C-alpha positions as CSV (number, residue, x, y, z in Angstrom):
1,M,23.8,7.5,7.2
2,I,22.7,4.7,4.4
3,E,24.3,1.6,4.9
4,Q,23.1,-0.7,2.4
5,L,24.7,-0.5,-0.7
6,T,24.6,-2.1,-4.3
7,P,27.6,-4.2,-5.6
8,G,28.1,-0.6,-7.4
9,R,28.2,1.2,-4.0
10,R,25.0,2.9,-4.4
11,P,22.2,3.2,-1.8
12,A,19.8,0.1,-2.1
13,F,16.3,0.3,-1.2
14,V,13.1,-1.6,-1.6
15,V,10.4,-0.2,-3.5
16,N,6.9,-0.6,-2.2
17,V,3.6,0.8,-3.5
18,E,0.3,0.9,-1.2
19,V,-3.0,1.8,-2.4
20,H,-5.9,3.3,-0.7
21,L,-9.4,2.4,-1.9
22,H,-12.6,4.4,-1.5
23,R,-16.3,3.9,-2.4
24,D,-19.0,5.5,-0.8
25,G,-16.9,8.0,1.3
26,R,-15.2,5.1,2.8
27,W,-11.5,3.7,2.7
28,L,-10.8,0.0,2.5
29,L,-8.0,-0.6,4.8
30,I,-6.4,-3.8,5.6
31,K,-5.3,-5.2,9.1
32,R,-1.9,-6.8,8.4
33,S,-1.0,-10.2,9.3
34,E,0.6,-11.1,12.6
35,N,3.1,-12.8,10.5
36,E,4.2,-9.9,8.8
37,A,8.0,-8.9,9.2
38,H,6.8,-5.2,9.1
39,A,4.0,-3.3,10.9
40,A,2.5,-6.4,12.0
41,G,-1.0,-6.2,12.8
42,L,-1.4,-2.5,12.1
43,L,-4.0,-1.1,9.5
44,S,-2.3,-0.3,6.1
45,G,-3.5,0.3,2.8
46,V,-3.4,-2.5,0.3
47,G,0.5,-3.2,-1.3
48,G,3.6,-4.6,-1.5
49,K,7.0,-4.9,-2.9
50,V,8.0,-4.1,-6.7
51,D,9.1,-7.5,-8.1
52,L,12.6,-8.1,-9.6
53,P,11.9,-7.9,-13.5
54,A,12.2,-10.8,-15.5
55,G,13.5,-9.3,-18.8
56,P,13.6,-6.0,-20.2
57,A,12.3,-2.7,-18.6
58,I,8.9,-2.8,-17.3
59,P,6.7,0.3,-18.3
60,D,4.2,1.7,-15.5
61,V,6.0,-0.7,-13.1
62,L,4.6,1.3,-9.7
63,E,1.2,1.0,-11.3
64,Q,1.4,-2.4,-12.6
65,T,2.6,-3.5,-8.8
66,A,-0.4,-1.7,-7.6
67,R,-3.0,-3.6,-9.4
68,R,-0.9,-7.1,-8.9
69,E,-1.1,-6.6,-5.0
70,V,-4.6,-5.5,-4.7
71,A,-5.7,-8.5,-6.8
72,E,-3.1,-10.9,-4.6
73,E,-4.1,-10.0,-1.4
74,I,-7.9,-8.8,-1.5
75,N,-9.0,-10.1,-4.8
76,V,-10.2,-7.2,-6.3
77,D,-9.1,-6.5,-10.2
78,L,-8.5,-2.9,-10.8
79,S,-7.8,-3.2,-14.7
80,G,-8.6,0.3,-16.1
81,V,-9.4,1.7,-12.7
82,P,-7.4,4.9,-12.5
83,L,-4.8,5.2,-9.8
84,T,-3.9,8.7,-8.2
85,Y,-0.5,9.5,-6.9
86,V,-0.9,10.7,-3.2
87,E,2.6,10.7,-1.9
88,S,6.1,9.2,-1.5
89,S,8.1,8.5,1.4
90,L,11.4,6.6,2.9
91,F,11.5,4.6,5.9
92,T,13.3,1.8,7.6
93,A,11.3,-1.2,7.8
94,D,11.1,-3.3,11.0
95,D,13.6,-5.5,9.4
96,G,16.3,-3.0,8.7
97,D,15.7,-2.6,4.8
98,L,15.6,1.1,3.7
99,V,11.9,1.4,1.9
100,V,10.7,4.1,-0.7
101,N,6.8,3.9,-0.3
102,V,4.6,5.2,-3.2
103,V,1.0,5.5,-2.1
104,F,-1.9,5.9,-4.7
105,A,-5.5,6.3,-4.3
106,A,-8.2,4.4,-6.4
107,P,-11.9,4.0,-6.5
108,L,-13.3,0.6,-5.3
109,P,-15.1,-0.7,-8.1
110,A,-18.9,-0.9,-7.6
111,D,-19.0,-4.8,-8.5
112,A,-15.9,-5.6,-6.2
113,E,-16.4,-7.7,-3.1
114,P,-12.9,-7.8,-1.5
115,F,-11.9,-10.4,0.9
116,P,-8.3,-11.3,2.6
117,A,-7.4,-13.5,-0.3
118,S,-3.9,-14.1,1.3
119,P,-4.4,-14.4,4.8
120,D,-0.9,-14.5,5.5
121,E,-0.5,-10.9,4.6
122,V,-4.0,-9.9,5.7
123,A,-5.9,-10.5,8.4
124,A,-8.9,-8.3,8.1
125,I,-10.6,-5.5,6.0
126,V,-12.1,-2.7,7.3
127,H,-14.1,0.3,6.1
128,L,-13.6,3.5,7.4
129,T,-14.6,7.0,6.7
130,F,-11.3,9.3,7.2
131,D,-12.8,10.7,10.3
132,E,-13.4,7.5,12.0
133,A,-9.9,6.5,10.8
134,D,-8.4,9.7,12.1
135,A,-10.1,9.2,15.7
136,D,-8.7,5.8,16.1
137,P,-5.6,6.2,18.5
138,D,-3.9,3.4,17.1
139,L,-3.9,4.5,13.7
140,P,-0.4,4.5,12.5
141,P,0.7,8.2,12.0
142,W,2.0,7.6,8.5
143,L,-1.4,5.8,7.6
144,R,-3.1,9.2,9.2
145,R,-1.0,11.2,6.9
146,S,-1.4,9.4,3.7
147,L,-5.0,8.8,4.1
148,R,-5.5,12.7,5.0
149,L,-3.7,13.5,1.7
150,A,-5.6,10.8,-0.2
151,T,-8.8,12.5,0.9
152,E,-7.3,15.7,-0.5
153,A,-6.4,14.0,-3.8
154,I,-9.7,12.5,-4.6
155,R,-11.6,16.0,-3.9
């Protein structure tokens, strides 16, 4: 039962975008900061919430959010880099918010040197093959599924 409603009595959701970046057969994943409200300390793709619009409708809001979050969290510019849709899902965050999560895959630019630009959100960056990530017993099941789908999507 959906309990979060808009003033118009429609279901209310947070919209989140996540990006799985790949280069040379490896996926760039972040270890989420222990300060994060949801999935603290766990591995994740890079991403975050869609911001409220400051004006009229925003075209390509999911893609813009993906590029903004990657720049903010790991200092990588994805301007002009194609984003491949992987999947979407609905979950309840640790704080009780309903979240629509949209996942993209994208190549990590060859000249990019990512680092945790937002330490409050990103504790570390790791580069793993899918098989290495899949073998990790601590890998969250939702990340295992989306990495599998992302691996298939870029083939």
